Each structure stands twice: as C-alpha cells, then as structure tokens.
C-alpha positions in Angstrom: 99.2 108.9 130.7 101.3 110.4 133.5 102.4 108.4 136.5 100.9 108.9 139.9 104.1 110.6 141.1 103.9 113.1 138.2 100.2 113.7 138.7 100.7 114.4 142.4 103.7 116.7 141.8 101.8 118.6 139.1 98.9 119.0 141.5 101.2 120.4 144.2 102.6 122.9 141.7 99.1 123.9 140.6 98.1 124.4 144.3 100.9 126.9 144.8 100.3 128.8 141.5 97.7 131.3 143.0 100.2 132.6 145.5 101.6 136.1 144.9 105.2 134.6 144.6 106.4 133.3 141.3 106.2 129.5 141.4 108.5 127.4 139.2 109.2 123.7 139.0 112.7 122.3 138.6 114.1 125.6 137.3 117.4 127.2 138.1 117.4 130.2 140.4 116.8 133.3 138.3 119.2 136.2 138.4 116.4 138.5 139.8 113.9 137.5 142.5 110.4 138.9 142.0 109.2 141.4 144.6 106.6 139.0 145.9 109.2 136.2 146.3 110.1 133.0 144.5 109.1 129.3 145.1 110.9 126.6 143.2 109.3 123.1 143.5 111.9 120.3 143.3 110.6 116.8 142.7 112.6 115.3 145.5 112.7 111.6 146.3 109.8 109.1 146.6 111.9 106.9 149.0 111.4 103.2 149.7 107.7 102.4 149.7 105.8 100.2 152.1 104.3 97.4 150.2 101.0 95.6 150.9 99.8 92.5 149.1 96.4 91.4 147.8 95.9 93.7 146.2 99.5 94.8 145.5 100.0 98.4 146.5 103.1 100.7 147.0 102.6 103.3 149.7 105.0 106.2 149.3 106.1 109.1 151.5 107.5 111.2 148.8 109.7 114.1 150.0 109.5 117.0 147.6 111.2 120.3 148.3 110.2 123.9 148.0 113.0 126.4 147.7 111.5 129.7 149.0 113.4 133.0 148.4 112.6 136.6 149.3 114.8 139.6 148.5 114.3 142.9 150.2 116.3 145.7 151.7 113.9 146.1 154.7 111.0 144.0 155.9 112.6 140.9 154.5 111.8 138.8 157.6 108.1 139.8 157.5 107.8 139.3 153.8 109.4 135.8 154.2 107.1 135.0 157.0 104.1 136.1 155.0 105.1 133.9 152.1 105.7 130.8 154.4 102.3 131.4 156.0 100.6 131.6 152.5 102.3 128.3 151.5 101.0 126.7 154.7 97.4 128.0 154.1 97.5 126.8 150.5 98.5 123.3 151.7 96.0 123.2 154.6 93.2 124.2 152.2 93.4 120.8 150.5 95.5 118.2 152.3 94.7 115.6 149.6 95.4 117.7 146.5 91.9 116.9 145.2 92.0 113.3 146.3 95.3 112.4 144.6 97.2 112.1 148.0 96.3 110.5 151.3 97.9 113.4 153.0 100.2 116.4 152.3 102.4 117.7 155.1 105.0 120.4 155.3 108.0 120.3 157.6 109.2 123.5 159.3 111.7 125.6 157.4 115.2 126.4 158.5 115.7 129.9 157.0 119.0 131.6 156.3 120.0 135.1 155.3 122.2 135.4 152.3 124.1 138.6 151.5 124.2 139.7 147.9 127.0 142.0 146.8 125.5 145.3 145.4 121.9 144.2 146.1 119.4 143.6 148.8 120.0 140.5 150.9 118.1 137.2 150.4 116.2 135.3 152.9 115.7 131.7 151.9 114.7 128.2 153.1 114.1 124.7 151.8 110.8 123.4 153.0 110.3 119.6 152.7 106.8 118.6 151.6 105.8 115.0 152.4 103.3 113.6 149.9 101.6 110.4 151.1 100.2 108.5 148.1 99.7 104.9 146.9 100.4 103.4 143.5 99.9 100.0 141.9 103.6 99.7 141.0 106.9 101.5 141.4 106.7 102.9 137.9 103.0 103.6 137.9 
C-alpha cells in the first residue's frame, strides 16, 4: 500500500496529465521539447512536520516542484504564459486532489530564457507546489 506522500504526489501528477503539455515525473529533461511544452514533476521535500498528539498526527507542508519548459522561435512568452495559466487552472479546479490534501497551493514562477545553439530558445521556470497533508507517521 503506498504512503500518503506517494498517493498525494501521484494524484498531483494525474491532475496535470490532461494538460496539452507532456507531463513527466522525476524524469531527465528530454533532448526535444514537445510543441505544447513540457512539465516535469519533482517529488521535492516534505520538510519538518508539525506534530499534534492525541491522536498522533504529522502535518506536512510538502514542497514539490514543477519544471516547466516551452521551446519556440516566436510566441514563446505567450505559449509559456498559457501553460502556466493551464497549470493554475488545473490546481484551482481541485485544491484537495480529491480529498487527499488539506490544500494545494502554487508559488509564483521565476522564469528564465535559455538560448539553445542551433535551435529555438527555451523559456523555463521551476514552480513550487506546496501540498498540505496529514499522516499518522513520518513513514506512513
């Protein structure tokens, strides 16, 4: 049976699957970026939980990361903005990931343009996704 952490991360990954961009989990950056863009979900860190007693519960603010990449010769900024907006809409559509989380919240991206020799430039950002959830133990 998967842990709460894995269940929540799998639900986040599934929530992003319907987007036009290719969505991967913990994969290396491929050599080619799909025309619709690329999202790579990184598991991130659960951090130190707040602990409550009676009953014993561990309350995490897990910080997962989305690496978002768009490659285009022209219109790169608008394609990137469209993809970021689609991610935001997907998260806002179900802030609890079907009841698995107390709350899901994205932090604002800090984008960067990356030149690629002999190809269209990339626009990329890392978006931190904060997943608030509770477990019965640090390994549960």
